[in-house]
N, C-alpha and C positions, 0 to 999 in steps of 0.2 A: 504493500498499501505505499502509494507517493504521498509525502505531505502535502495537503491543499495549500496552493500558493496564492496570496492575496492579488487580485486584479488590480489594474491601475486605480489611483484614487480611493483605495481602499482605507477606511479610517483605523488608526492603531489603537484607538480607544473603544473598538467593539471587541478587542481581545480579552480585557480584564472582566467584563460581563460574562464571556465565554467560560474563563477560569473560576469565577465567582461561581457558576450554576453548579459545577462539579464539588468544590470545596464547601460550599452550604450544605450540599447534599451528605458528603462523606464526614461533616462535622456533627452528624447525629450521632456519631460514637460518644461524644462528650456527655450525651443524653441517655446512655445505658442503664443508669439507677433507676430511672423512673420504671423500669421493667423488672428490677430486682425484687421487690416485696411482691408482686402479682406471681412471679415466676416460684418464689419461695413457698406462697401460700398454695398454688395450684399445682404444683408438682412435688411438693414435699422437700426442697432443697435447703441445703444450708447457705449462709451467708457467703463461704468460700465458693460453694458449687454456683452459685448465680453469679459470681463474679468471673468465672472462667471464661465465658464466650467473649467479654471485652478485653480480657488479660490476653487471651490467644489473637484477637485481632489487632491489638497493639504489638505484639511480638510480629506478627504476619505483616503488618504495617512496616516496620523496619527491613525484614528479611527480602519482602517482595520488591521495596526501594532499592534495596541495595542489588539485589540480583538481575531486578527488571532495568534498572537504569539505563544501561547500554541499548537494551531495546527500544525503550521510550525514543532515544536520541536517534537511533536507526531508523525507526518506523515514523517518527512524528507525533505531533500532540492529537490528531484526530484518532489515529490507532490507539494511543495509549487511554484517551478518556473513552473510547468505545470498550476497551478491555475492562477498565474501572465500571463502567456502567452495568456491563454483563454481570462481572463478579458481585459488585456491591446489591443490585438489586437482586440476584439469584440467591445471594446469601439470606435475603429475608424471604423469599418465597420458601427456601429449603427450612429455615425457621419456622416459617407458617404451619409447614407439613410436620414439623416436629412439636409443635403446641397442639396441633390438631389431633394428634396422635398420642401425646404424650409421652414421647420419645426423647429425651432431653438432650441425648447424644446428636441427634438432628439439630437442634438449634446449636451446639457447639461448634458442629461441622460448617453449618449454613453461616452464622454471624463470625465464628471465629476464623474459620480457615479459609471459607471461599470469599466471605464479605470482607475479611481484613487483607486477602490479598488485592480486592478492588480498592480498599483504603490507601496502600502504598503505592500502587501504578496510578492511582487518582490524584495522591497529593502530590507527586513530582511530576504529573502530565503537562502542566502549563509552565513550569517554572523557567526552562529553557527559552521557550517561546518568547515569553514576557521579557526577558532579558534582552533577547535579540529585538524585539520590538521598541524597547525603551533602554537603549544603552545611555543615555543621558539621565535617567532616573531609576535605576534598577530596584534600588530599595523601595521607593513609592510602588512600583509595579508589582513587584512579588508581596510589597505587604498587603496590596489591595486583595489577592487572591487568598493569601494565608489568614488574612481577617476573617474571610469566610468560614475557614475551618474552625477558627476560635469561636465563631458566632453562629455557627449552625446549632448549638445546643440551644440558644435563646429560643427559637424557632421550634426544634424539635420537642423540648422538654413540657411547653404546655400543649403543644398538638398531640403527644403521644398521651399525657394524662387525660385530655378531654376524649380521645378514642377509648382508652380504657373505660374512661366513666360511661361512655356512649354503649359501648359494646359489652361491658363486662370485663371485670379481671379473673375470670376463670380461664382456664385453656382454650376453650373456643373463641373468647373474647381477645386474647392474647393474640391467637392464630389470624384473626380478622385485622388485628390491628399491624402486625407484622406483612401481611398480604398489602395492604393499602399503603404501607410505608414503601415496599418494593415497587409497586405499580408507580407511585406517584413520583418516586425518586427516579425511575428509567425516563419518565417524560420530562421531567427538569433537567436532566443531565442530557438528555438527547440536545436540547437547546444548545449546549455547549459545543458537542459534538460537530452541529451543523454550524455553527458560528465560527469557529476556530480557523485560524489561517497563519501561515508562516511568512514572515517578509520576502517580498519579492528581490528586492537587493540587498546590500549589505549597509545601507543607509536608509532606514526605515521613515525617516523624516527629515527633510531639508535642514532643519536645525540641529539634527541628532549627529554626534559624532559615528563613524563607522562602528557597526557590531563587530568588526573583526579586528579593531585597533588593540594593540598590545599585545601582551603574553598569550599565547594560546598552549595549554597542556592537556593531554589525553586523560581519561579515567584511570587508565592504567598506569600511567607515570605518576599521576597526582597521589595515590593511594603509597607511592614510594617516597614521598617527600616528607620531612619534617612539618612542614607547613599544615597539610592535612592532619596529622595526627594531632597536633598543637589545637587547631580548629575543634578535632574529635573531644578533647578534653574540654575545651572552652563550652561547647554545645552540651555536653554530659553535665557539666557541674551547674550550668545555669539552669536547665531542665530540673535537675535532680532538687535545686533548691525551691524550685516554683511548684512543682508538682508534690513536695511534701506537704506544703500547705493546702494545694487544690484538692488531694485526695481525702483529707480528713478535716477540711475546714468548719463543717457544721459542728461536730462534736469538740472541736478545739476551741472554738470561741465560747462554746457552753461551759467547757470545764474552765478557761481562764478565767470566768467571771462567777462561777459559781458559788464560790465564799464568800462572794462582796454583795453588799446590800443591794446591788441592782443586777441579778442574774439576767442572762439571756434566755429568752423564751424560744421554743422550736419554731415558729414562724419568724422570728428576728434572726434567726441562724441561718434559716432557709432565704431570707432577704439577704444575708450576707453573702451566701454561696453565689446568688444572682449577682451582687455587686462584683465579685471576685470575677465571673463569666465576662462581664461588660469590659471590666479593666483589662482582662486579658485581650480580648477583642481590639479595644482601642490601642492598645500596646503595639499590636501587630501593624496597625497602620500610622500610628504617631510616630512612634520610635524609629520604625525602618524608615519613614519617609525624612527623618532628621539625619539618618545616617547619610543621605546623600548630601547634606550640608556640612556636617561636621567631620565625617570619615567614619569607616566601619571600625578601626582599632579603637577610635576615641568613644565610639556609642557604647562597645563592649567594656571600655574600662569603667563606663556608668553602670551598665548592668551588673556587673560583679562587683564592683566597689562600693557603690551606693546601696546595692542590695545586701552586702554583708553589714551595711551601717544599720539598713531596716531590721535585719535580724537581731543586730545587737538591741537595738531600741525594744524591738518585742520581747527578747529574753529578761530584760533588767527592768523594765519600765510598763510593759504592756499590761500587766492586771492592774495598773494604776490609773488607766485612762483608755476607755472604751475607743475615743476618737483616735488616739494615738495608734492603738492596735489595728484598726481598721485602714487607717491611712497607711501605715506602714505594711500591711498585707496586699493594699491596693497597689501598691508602688512594685513590689516584689512580683505579682503577678502580671503587671504590666511589662515588666522586663523579661518575664516569662515568654509572652507572648511576642514581645519585641524581639526576643532572642532567634526565636524560630523564621520570623519573616525578614530578619536582616541577613542571617547566615548565607542564603543563595547570593546575595549580592556581595558578601565577603568573597565567597567562592568565586565569582566572576571577577571580581579584582585580581585575585591569586592566580587564578586559571586560565581567565579568559571565557569566552562564550564557546568555545569548542567543547562539546560532552560536558557542559557545567551540570545539564541533569542527571547525568550518569553519577557525577562525582558528589552531587547531592544526595543522592539515592543511598550512596554508600556511607556517607556521613551521617545518615539518619538510623544507622545502627547505635549510635550515642544515645538516640531517643529511646530505643528499646532497652537500652542498658539503663537510663534512668529513671523509665517507666517501672523497674522493678525495684531500683536503689533508692529511690525517694521515698516511697511508702513503707518499704522494709525499715529503714532507719526510722522515721517517727513511729511507727506501729510498734515495731519492736522493742523500743526503747520505753516507750509509753505502759506498755504490757507490763514490761519488767519494774518499771516504777510503782505502778498501780499495785503490784504484788508485794512489793516491799513495804507499801502503806502509805505512800505518797499520794496525792489528788491535787486538782485545781491545777495552776500553771507549772508546778514544780514536775507535773508528768512530761514536759516539753522542753525543759531548760537543756538537758544534756543533748537532745537532738537539734536545737537552734545553733548550739556551739559546733555541733558537727557541721551544719551546714555553712556557718560563718568559714570554717577551715575549708570546705570544698570551693565555696566562692573565692576562697583567696588563692587556691591552687588553679582555678580557672584564671584568675587576672594574671599570673605569673605565667600562664600558657598563653594568654593573648600578648604579653609583652616579648615572648619570643618568637612572634610571628614574623617573618622577613620576606622580602621577595624572592619569588622560586628561582633556585639557579638554572641558567641557561642551558645546562646539559638536559634538562627535562622538557625543554620547548619543542614544539612541532615544528619543522622546518616549513617556512611560508608557501612553498609549491605543494606540497603536499595537503596542506590544510585548504588552499584554494581548490585543489582538484576535488578534494573531499566534499566541499561545501558545493561546488559546482554538480558533482554526482547526485546529491540528495535533493536538489531543487530542478524541477523540470523546466523545459524552456518556457511553456505556456502553461496556463492556468487550466 
C-alpha cells in the first residue's frame, strides 16, 4: 500500500484532525476503570483480575509500537491507521462476545492482546507524518495528536458510564456496551484513515523549512546511540513519576486528608481525578508547543527539575494544605502529559524525520516499563506502611522520595544528551533515493 500523497493545494491543517480521530478513540484505554466494578460483580472477578485486560493492553502498546514502528514508516500512515482501526475495534467486538458468554479469557484476549496491538500501532501512526507536515512546529503538531490520547478518557468515561446505566451492568449489558464501543470507534477512526495524507514534497509549506534538513539517522542506527538510551531513561523516569500519582489518585488524596478536620469525600476524590485528566491533556499541547520556543532539552529540565520540586512539596507540606497538594499534583500530571507529546519532536531534533516513527515506537518500551514500575512503587510501599500500622500521608512519604530520586536520574540523563555522532548519519543520496521510492509521482 502506497502512502496517499497530498494533491496540490492540500492544507496541512487537515492532518491533525485525522490524527485526533485515532488518538481520541484509542485514548479510551484510560477509561477502563469504568468497566472494572461491573465486570467484578457480573463475572465474580477480583480487582487484580479485572485490571488484567488494561495491563496487557499497555504492555502490547509498547511491544507493538516497538516492533511495528518500521512497518508504519514503510507502509505509511493510512496503512497504520487501518491496522489500528481493525485491531482496536475487533478487540471490543471479541470482548463483547466474551462478556455475553461470560468467558473472561475472551475479554483479556480481545481488549488486552488484540486491542492493545491497535493501541500501539495507532499511537505511533500519525507521528512521523505530522512532523513531516510541520517541520517548523513539530512539538505543537505532535502535541495536538497526543493530546487526544490523554483526553480520550474525558469522553469515554461518562459515555461508558451512561451506557452501563442504560443497558445494565450485568454481563449482557457490558456486552452491548463493548459492541457499541467497537462499532462507534470504527466509524470515527475511519475518518482519520480517509483524511490522512503525506506531503508531496520536502517543503509542505512555503514558510516552513525542508522536512529533510539536518541530521538523518535510521531506526537501526538510532538504538545504537547513547542519545537514544538517555532519552529512554528520561521518558521512563518522567512517566513513572506521573503514573505513580495517576494510578492511585482517588485513594491517595483521601488518605492524605483522612486525619484532618476536612476529609475528602468520594465525590471530591472523583473530581480530583477528573482535574488530573484535564491537566494531563492540557500539558500535552501546552508544554509541547512551548518546547518549539524554548527547546526540547530545556523543557525536559522543567519537567524533571520542577517535577521533583512538586513531589518534595507534596511529601513535606501536602497534608497541611489541600490547594498546595492539588496544585502540585496538577503540575506533575501536566509534565507527565507534556513528556509524551514532546518526545517525538526531541527525537526529530536528534535523529531527523527519516524513520522517526520507528524510533519513537522503540522508545515507547520505556512507557511499558514505567507502567509497571510507577504503580508497583506506590502500591507496594503503601501496603507495607499500612501493615506497619501507619496511615494518612505517611503511607506515601517513602514512595515520593523515591520519585524525587528517579526524576533526578532523568534530569542527569537529559543533561547527557548530545548531538548524534556523524558515523550514525545516513548518506544524503541514499536517503533521497529512499524518500523518492516511498512517494509515488502522482496522487
